[in-house]
N, C-alpha and C positions, 0 to 999 in steps of 0.2 A: 503185694498181691491185693487185688481189688475184687469184690463180689458185687454183682448186680442181680436183682430179680426182676423179671419182666413177665407180663401176661401177654401171650401171643396166640394167634389162631394157628393151629397145627398145620404144617405143610405149606404155609404161606410166608412170603418174605415179610419180615417185620418192617414197619415203616422206618425209613432212614431218619425221618424227623424225630422219631421217638428215641432212636439209638444215638444219633450224632452228639447231642449234648452230654451223654453219659460216657461214651467211649472215645469221642473225638480228642479230648485232652490227653488221652493215653497213647495217641499216635496210631490208633487202629482205624481201618477203613470200615465205616458203618455198612456199606454195601456188601462187603465180603462177610462180615459177621452176620448180617441179615440172611445171606444165602446159607451160611452154616446152620443158623437156627432153623431155617426152612427144611434143611436136610435132616436135622436131628429130630424134628417133630413130625416127620412124614407118617409115623404110625398113628398119630392122632389127627388125621386130616379133617379139617372143618370143625374141630373141637378146641375151645379155649383151654390152654394149659399154661402153667407157670414154668418159666425157664430160668435156671440159675447160670449166670455167666461168670466164670472165673478167669480173670486176666492176670497172667504172670509172664514177665519178660516179653511183653508185647505179643503174647500168644493167648488166644481166647479159647477156653475149654467150655463146652456147653453141656449141661446136664438137665434133663427134663425132670421136673418135680411134679408128678401128676396129682391133682386133687381128687377127692373121692368122687365128685360128680363127673369128672373127666373119665375116670376108670369105669364108672357105671354106664355112661353113655357109650364108651368104646366097646364095652362088653355086649351091648345090645346089637352090635354089628349092623348099624343102619348105613345105608349108602351115603357117601359124602354129599353135602348139599351146598348150594351157593348162599352164603350167609347174607349177601347183599339183597337177595330177592326174597328169601323165606325168613320170616320173623316169628317169634313166639311159637316155636315148634313144640308139639306134644310128643314125648317119647313113650309110645304106648306098647313097648315090647314086654317080653316075659323072660326073666332070668331064673336059673336054677339056684337052689340054696347053696350048692357047692361053689358056684361062681361068686356068690356074695362072700363066702368064707375065704376064697382066694383073694378077692379084693381087700378084705379085712386084713389078711396077712401082709399084703403089700403096704397097707396104710398103718400097720401096727406101730412103727417107729414114731409116727406123727400123732398117734392117738393119745388121749389123756386117760383112757380107761385102764383099770387095773388088770383085766384079763382079756383074752381074745373074745369072750362072750360080749363084753361091753363094746368092743370095736365092731363086732358083727351088728349089734344094735344101732351103732352110729351109721354104718353103711346102709342098713335097712331104712333109717330115717332119710338118708340121701336118696335112696331108691324111691321112697314115697314122694319126695319133693320133685324128683325128675319126672315121676308119673308112670313108672313101670310097675309090673307085678312080679311076685316071686313065687315060683311053682304054681302059678294060676290064681294066687290069692293076694290080697292087699298086704304090703309090707308091715302095716300096723298089726294085722292079725298074726303075722309070723313073729313079731316082737312079743306080743302077748303070749304066744305059745312057748317062746323061749323063757319068758319070765315065769310061766306056770310049770316049766320043766318038761313039757310035751316034746319039744325038739331039743336034741342034745347037740351042743356046740363042741367040736373037738378042742382039746387043750393044745394051745400054741401050734 
């Protein structure tokens, strides 16, 4: 059994040149695996996501391992854009606090924080770096309110 991790743009066929040296020796067709990856990442169209490729008995199983930034950008529900034409995009949307908590629950297994509250703060940091707001205010302000105890984060 072999494991590969790849960073691909969602909904697009991964370049055969990137796949061929990794899966060619295992007797798999890079073109077929590229098409499978494009199908599996359709929900994240236009967003860079990490894909885990598990090869067993010449069968490739694909699982998407979304990063926090991918989930935040996907939650903004922006229209898909052409990454070749538009560079350095600003994601100036607004997310609700409940959406941030949902993303934190999805990322909980990868987080190093002790509690869900810490994971929520991590996601708020990601939201700040992406450039969006939470409930109409800066994610940094929301973090400060959580630290002060003004906003209650649900347990797990």
